[in-house]
N, C-alpha and C positions, 0 to 999 in steps of 0.2 A: 283265439282275440286277442291282442296287449293292451291292457290300460293307459296310462299315463296319464300322469298329472303334471299338469305344467304349474311351476312355479310364483306365485302372487308377485306381481308390480313391487316392486318394494317403494315405499313410503320415508322419504329421505325426510331427517331434516332440517334441510334446506327447503323442501316443500312445503313442509310445517311449519314455520317460519312465513313462509306467504302466503300460507293461510290465514294464518293469525293475523296477515298485517290487512290482508282482503278482509276480514270481517269487522277487522277494527276501525277501517280507515271507512266502512261505509254505511258502522252500524245496521246492518241489517236485523238483528238481533238487539233489541235495546233491552240493556238489563239485563243481561247473558253473562256470563261469565267464558269470553270466545278465547282465554286460555285453556279451559275447561274441558272447551267443547272439542279443541285441539289434539290436548293432551287425547280424552279419551280415544277418538279415533285414529289416535298414532296409536296406543297401546292397541285398537282391536284389532288393526292392521299389522305388529310385532304378532301380535298369536295367530293370528290368521296363516301369516307367512310363516311361521314356524310348523303346524302343523299342516299346511300343503306342501312346504319347501323342504322342510327335513324329517318331518317326524317320519308322515304317513309316505315317504319317497325309503328312508332308511328300514322300514319293513318293508317293505315291493320287493326292496334288491337282493334280500333274502329268504327264502320264502322256506327256510329249515331253520326259525329261528328258535327257538327254547319258548317254552308257553310262557313259563315265568316270564321271560322279555319281554315276548307280545304284552303279556297281561297289564306289564311294570309300562310298557309303551301310553298302551291304550289305556291308563290310567291317567298318564302325563297329557294324554289329548284331552281327555275329560275336564285334570285340572286348567288347559288353555280356558276348551269354551267356559268355564266355571270364572274364566278373569272376562272374558269378553258380556258375560249373562251379568256380572258387577255394575258396566258399565252402560247395559242395558235399564237396571234397573235401578241405577242411582237418578233417571232420568235425563244427567244432563244430555240425552241425545233423544230422547224420547219426546220429553217437554218445550221441543225448539220449538 
């Protein structure tokens, strides 16, 4: 059985700008920093894209990867998830 990882859809700057404009125009989150919300979502998207679109496919493309390189990549993945956790812990998205 062959497993593949699809590349996540990119969240480009133009979409972030549209989201910021939408949130600001509709005032659905009064008193909230719309820019911080969009920044958090953009950062999370970039981390997810990096893990699932780059790091894991790179590991899977070379089954003979050295143990040290495998461990280094897993640590890098851990850091991307810590970055995501930072955005969760700061409350920007969870306190909406």
